[in-house]
Every structure is written in C-alpha cells, then in structure tokens.
C-alpha positions in Angstrom: 118.7 75.6 115.6 121.9 76.0 113.7 125.0 77.0 115.6 125.6 80.2 113.6 122.0 81.3 114.2 122.3 80.6 118.0 125.5 82.6 118.3 124.1 85.5 116.1 121.0 85.7 118.4 123.2 85.7 121.5 125.3 88.5 120.1 122.1 90.4 119.1 120.6 90.6 122.6 123.8 90.2 124.8 125.3 93.3 126.4 128.4 94.5 124.7 131.5 95.8 126.4 131.3 99.0 124.4 127.8 100.4 125.0 128.0 102.4 121.8 127.5 99.2 119.8 124.1 98.6 121.5 123.2 102.2 120.8 124.1 102.0 117.1 122.3 98.7 116.7 119.1 100.1 118.4 119.3 103.2 116.2 119.6 101.0 113.1 116.6 98.9 114.1 114.5 102.0 114.9 115.6 103.7 111.7 114.6 100.6 109.6 111.3 100.5 111.5 110.5 104.2 110.8 111.4 103.7 107.1 109.2 100.6 106.8 106.3 102.2 108.6 106.6 105.3 106.4 106.5 103.2 103.3 103.3 101.3 104.4 101.5 104.5 105.5 102.4 106.6 102.4 101.6 103.9 99.9 98.3 103.2 101.7 97.4 106.9 101.6 98.4 106.9 97.9 96.1 103.9 97.2 93.3 105.8 98.9 93.7 108.9 96.6 94.0 106.6 93.6 90.7 105.0 94.6 89.0 108.4 94.9 90.2 109.3 91.4 89.0 106.0 90.0 85.6 106.4 91.6 85.2 109.9 90.1 86.0 108.5 86.6 83.4 105.8 87.1 80.8 108.5 87.7 81.5 110.6 84.7 83.2 108.5 82.0 81.4 105.9 79.9 82.0 102.2 80.5 83.3 101.8 76.9 84.2 104.2 74.2 84.4 103.3 70.5 86.9 105.4 68.6 88.5 105.2 65.1 91.7 103.2 64.8 93.1 106.0 62.6 91.9 109.5 61.9 89.8 111.9 64.0 86.2 111.2 62.9 84.0 108.5 61.4 80.4 107.9 60.5 78.8 105.3 62.8 77.0 103.4 60.0 78.5 99.9 60.4 76.2 97.0 61.3 78.1 96.6 64.5 76.7 99.9 65.9 73.1 98.7 65.3 73.8 95.4 67.1 75.5 97.3 69.9 72.5 99.5 70.6 70.1 96.5 70.5 72.2 94.5 73.0 70.5 94.2 76.4 73.7 94.8 78.3 73.9 98.4 76.9 71.7 100.7 79.0 72.7 103.9 77.2 74.8 105.3 74.3 75.6 108.6 72.7 77.8 110.0 70.0 80.4 112.6 70.8 82.6 115.0 68.8 85.8 116.5 70.2 88.2 119.0 68.8 90.4 122.0 69.8 88.7 125.4 69.4 89.5 129.1 70.0 87.4 130.8 72.6 86.6 134.5 73.3 84.6 135.8 76.2 84.4 139.5 76.9 88.1 140.6 76.6 89.6 137.2 77.2 90.7 134.6 74.7 92.2 131.2 74.9 92.4 127.7 73.5 90.3 124.8 74.8 88.9 121.4 73.9 85.2 121.4 72.9 83.0 118.4 73.2 79.7 118.0 71.3 77.3 115.7 73.1 73.8 114.4 72.7 72.3 116.1 75.7 68.8 117.6 75.7 69.6 119.8 78.7 71.9 121.9 76.5 68.9 123.4 74.9 66.9 126.1 76.7 63.6 127.1 75.0 64.9 125.6 71.8 68.1 127.7 72.0 71.5 126.0 72.3 73.6 126.7 75.4 76.9 125.4 76.7 78.4 124.1 79.8 82.0 125.1 80.8 84.5 123.3 82.9 85.4 124.9 86.3 89.0 125.6 85.6 88.3 127.0 82.1 85.6 129.2 83.5 88.0 130.5 86.2 90.7 131.3 83.7 88.4 133.1 81.3 86.2 134.8 83.9 83.0 133.0 82.6 79.9 133.6 84.7 76.5 132.0 84.0 74.8 135.1 85.5 76.3 137.5 83.0 74.7 138.4 79.7 77.9 137.9 77.7 78.1 135.0 75.3 80.9 132.6 74.7 82.2 132.8 71.2 83.7 129.6 69.7 85.9 129.7 66.6 87.1 127.0 64.3 89.0 127.2 61.0 87.2 126.5 57.8 88.4 123.1 56.8 88.0 123.8 53.1 89.8 127.1 53.0 93.3 128.3 53.7 93.8 130.8 56.5 94.2 134.3 55.2 97.2 136.0 56.7 95.8 139.5 56.0 92.4 138.7 57.6 92.5 135.5 59.7 89.1 136.0 61.2 87.5 135.7 57.7 88.8 132.1 57.6 87.0 131.1 60.8 83.6 129.7 61.5 82.1 131.0 64.7 79.3 130.1 67.1 77.9 132.2 70.0 76.4 130.3 73.0 75.3 131.4 76.5 77.1 129.6 79.3 74.3 127.8 81.2 76.3 126.0 83.9 79.8 125.4 85.3 80.9 121.8 85.4 83.2 120.8 88.3 84.6 117.2 88.3 87.8 115.6 89.5 89.1 114.9 86.0 91.5 117.7 84.9 90.5 117.3 81.2 86.8 117.8 81.8 87.5 120.9 84.0 89.2 122.5 81.0 86.5 121.7 78.4 83.4 123.3 77.0 80.4 121.2 76.3 77.8 122.0 73.6 75.1 120.3 71.6 76.4 117.8 69.1 74.5 119.2 66.1 75.7 122.7 66.8 79.3 121.6 67.0 79.0 119.5 63.8 77.8 122.6 62.0 80.7 124.7 63.3 83.2 122.1 62.2 81.6 121.5 58.8 80.6 117.9 59.4 77.3 116.2 58.6 77.1 112.8 60.3 80.7 112.4 61.5 81.5 111.8 65.2 84.8 111.3 67.2 83.5 108.4 69.3 80.5 106.5 70.6 80.1 106.3 74.4 78.5 103.2 75.9 77.0 102.7 79.4 76.6 99.1 80.5 74.3 97.4 82.9 75.8 97.7 86.4 74.6 94.2 87.2 76.6 92.7 84.4 79.5 90.6 85.5 83.0 91.1 84.3 82.8 88.0 82.2 79.7 89.4 80.4 81.4 92.7 79.8 84.5 90.9 78.4 82.3 88.8 76.0 80.4 91.8 74.9 83.5 93.8 74.2 85.1 91.0 72.3 82.1 90.4 70.1 81.6 94.1 69.5 85.3 94.3 68.4 84.8 91.4 66.0 81.7 93.0 64.5 83.3 96.5 64.1 86.5 95.1 62.7 90.1 96.5 62.8 89.0 100.1 61.8 87.8 100.7 65.4 89.2 100.6 68.9 87.1 99.8 72.0 88.5 101.5 75.2 87.5 100.9 78.8 87.7 103.5 81.5 91.4 102.8 82.1 92.3 103.1 78.4 90.3 106.3 78.1 92.4 107.8 80.8 95.7 106.0 80.1 97.8 109.1 80.6 96.3 109.8 84.0 96.7 106.2 85.2 100.3 106.0 83.9 101.1 109.2 85.8 99.6 107.8 89.0 101.7 104.6 88.7 104.9 106.6 88.0 104.3 108.8 91.0 103.7 105.9 93.2 106.9 104.2 91.9 108.9 107.4 92.4 107.7 107.8 96.0 108.6 104.1 96.7 112.1 104.5 95.3 112.7 107.7 97.2 111.7 106.0 100.5 113.7 102.9 99.6 116.8 105.1 99.1 116.2 106.6 102.5 116.1 103.1 104.0 119.4 102.2 102.3 121.0 105.2 103.9 119.6 104.2 107.3 120.8 100.6 106.8 124.4 101.8 106.7 124.1 102.2 110.5 124.1 98.4 110.5 127.4 98.4 108.7 128.9 100.6 111.4 127.5 98.5 114.3 128.6 95.2 112.7 132.1 96.5 112.0 132.5 97.5 115.7 131.0 94.2 116.8 133.5 92.2 114.7 136.4 94.2 116.2 135.0 93.5 119.7 134.5 89.8 119.1 137.8 89.1 117.4 138.8 86.9 120.3 135.7 84.8 119.8 136.4 84.6 116.1 139.8 83.3 116.7 138.5 80.7 119.2 135.8 79.4 116.9 138.4 79.2 114.1 140.7 77.2 116.3 137.9 74.8 117.2 137.5 74.0 113.5 134.6 76.3 112.5 135.0 77.1 108.7 135.6 80.7 107.7 132.3 80.7 105.8 130.3 79.9 108.9 132.1 82.4 111.0 131.2 85.2 108.5 127.7 83.9 108.4 127.3 84.6 112.1 127.8 88.3 111.6 125.7 88.4 108.4 122.8 86.9 110.3 123.5 89.3 113.2 123.1 92.3 110.9 120.1 90.8 109.1 118.4 90.2 112.4 118.7 93.9 113.2 117.1 94.8 109.9 114.4 92.2 110.4 113.6 93.5 113.9 113.1 96.9 112.3 111.0 95.5 109.5 108.6 93.6 111.8 108.3 96.6 114.1 107.8 99.0 111.2 105.1 96.7 109.6 103.2 96.5 112.9 103.3 100.3 113.4 102.5 101.2 109.8 99.6 98.7 109.5 98.2 99.8 112.9 98.3 103.4 111.9 96.8 102.8 108.5 94.0 100.7 110.0 93.2 103.3 112.6 93.1 106.0 109.9 90.9 103.8 107.8 88.4 103.2 110.6 88.4 106.5 112.4 89.8 109.1 110.0 91.8 110.6 112.8 93.9 112.8 110.5 91.7 115.3 108.7 92.2 116.8 105.2 92.9 120.5 105.2 90.5 122.7 103.2 87.3 121.5 101.4 87.7 118.2 99.6 85.5 115.3 98.6 86.5 113.5 101.8 87.1 114.9 105.3 90.1 112.6 106.3 93.0 111.2 104.4 91.8 108.1 102.5 93.7 104.9 103.3 93.6 101.5 101.5 96.0 98.8 102.6 97.1 96.4 99.8 98.8 93.1 100.3 101.1 93.7 97.3 102.5 96.9 99.0 103.2 94.9 102.2 104.9 92.1 100.3 107.1 94.4 98.1 108.1 96.5 101.1 109.0 93.4 103.2 111.1 91.9 100.4 113.0 95.1 99.6 113.8 96.0 103.3 114.9 92.4 104.0 117.1 92.3 100.9 118.6 95.7 101.7 119.4 94.6 105.3 121.0 91.3 104.1 123.2 93.0 101.5 124.4 95.7 103.9 125.2 92.9 106.5 127.4 91.1 103.9 129.8 94.1 103.5 131.5 94.2 107.0 131.2 90.4 107.4 133.5 89.9 104.3 136.3 91.7 106.1 136.2 89.2 109.0 139.5 87.5 109.5 139.0 84.2 111.5 142.8 84.1 112.3 142.5 87.0 114.7 143.6 86.2 118.2 142.8 87.8 121.5 
C-alpha cells in the first residue's frame, strides 16, 4: 500500500479534534449515496417505461414499412414488391394511405390524420365504416352508439380553392364510426382509420399508396431480417426507403432519449452541489492537519505527494457514497422489479412502476460520480502549503 493511501485512509476513519469535520464528511458521503441511489432508481424506472412503450409499438406497428424516398405517394408496381410478397419470411403485408383531413361531427370540427388501410372489418354489410382514435373521439365527442356520421373533407387536388365558396372545392365522405381505437401511441390515438379504397376515392387517387406495411415471421432471426431488408432495398432501388419500428417512430424514440439524458444531467448537477460538502470538509481537515503537513514536508515528502493525501481523502469520501448508493439503488430496483411494492396510481397497463436495470446506467453513473468526487477533492488540496508548521 502506498504511503499516501495509508495516511488518507487513517485520516478518513480517525476521529478529528473538531467533531464538525466528521459530521460534514458523513453528510458528504450520505449525500453522494442518496444522489447515486436516486440516479440508479430513476433511470431504471425510466427504462421500464421505455420498454412498455416499445412493446406497445411491437403490437401495433409493422415490422417494416416501405415508403417513397421523395414525395407522398407511389404506385407499388416495381418487381421488388412482387418478390417481397412471395418471400416466406413475410407473413403479412398491406398498403396504406395517409394524409391530413378536415373532420366534422355534429357541431364540432377539427383537423386530423386519416389512414386508409386494407381491413375487411371496416365494412359492415358492404357499407364502409371508420375507426377513430381515443383522443380524437374525446375531443370531437364521437360516440359509436350515436346515429351521427363523421364527415371527412379533403381539397380537390385539381382545382383551386374558391375563396367565396370554399366548401365547393372540397371532396367529402360520410362514414359511421364503428369503434374507438385506444393504443399507447399518441399518433394512432389522434387518427381516423377508413378503408383504403374509400380514402383513395376521396383523395382522387387510383392505385397510389403512402406506404406498404410488412409483418415478418416472429421466428426469423435478426440476421435473417437484416438479409431480407438489405435484399429488398437492393431490389426496390434508391426510390424507396425501408423503415423498421424504431425508424417509423424516430421522433418518439429521440424524445425518450432526450428526456432520459435531461433527467440524468439534472441529477448529476444535484450530485455536484452535494459534492461541494467534500470541499468544505477537506478545507477544514487541511487546516487541522497543518502540523502533520509540516512534519511530512520536513521529513522529505514531496509537495505533490502531500497534496495527493488530501485528494485521496476527498475521493474516498465520494467513493464510499458511491458504493453505498449503488447498493441501495440496486437493492431497491431489484425489490421493485421482483415484488412491485410501489403501485402505479390510477388505471394503467401495469399495476406497479416498471423497473429494468441496465449495466450501462450503472457504469455511466459510477464513472460520473467518481470523476465529480475526484475533481472536487483537487480544489482544496491545491491550496495545501507543506511549509506550514505547528
């Protein structure tokens, strides 16, 4: 063991002549432990919510979505689409058409995104019906038990809008709301779903679509999916993009990453503030040990090593807090993961707060807390004057 480490550990656990130094050091270690535990617990809970969102996307979104590289619509007539549908890895496919529309229901109006889909359930006795997202239905007061129909308007693409009579420049479609769709994705909750052919007629298209959705064999390996995606991209060419679930919801996943990073930075800032207690305790310890400093200097210890004693002393305080915080945070997260002891208020998909512990969160938290403690310990140690005498 190095001499500087031995002396630093003796100073860490030895009783000081001024009891306030021990108190401040204990407060510093406890504060670092609380901050570390809070980071582990909050990041683990955040991982749990992210996993819930990802699972909900897995249930409702296609595995792959083919969209045009430029423009809004295309005709799926390329040879690659025929090869795609014949490939055994594809278990299902369907064309979609999406665009913004104007809605009217009873006395309420609003804008929404309409999605035309190939779904036989959107026909009742040969009559087209529509499905409405839960949030959109709430905002517009749509009820499937009422006789009122939902009116969908879209401008005529081949005519200019008349300023004197705007309604004459709009195509319209009346459909009965057949069901209310409630999913975890915010976009779907604000959409109206209708048969593809009806929506094409409203928009003035013949064979055009906005995209082609693909569902793949769940038993397919990731390597098989990557090979299929690569070959499909080569067959379709540069005019098309192939998006997986993450790319289809890129805005949502970016927002989730930014929120997690923001929470992490806020808690790290709190830990930095707590770490300044180490600065205070070290400054007082240096003043108390000025006689020891002078003695060590007289015995020939270099100034650099004398300063290193107090740097290590301050770092040990932060490391004690780090180890204790990791233990408490991981224990709490594990118990919540296994028992669900803290319940979610209200009615949610899960009863208790979801928790997922990730090794990357533990590693990043440990590194950041350790570095903060070391940097804070350097500040008072730099003021140490080895020429002090008792």
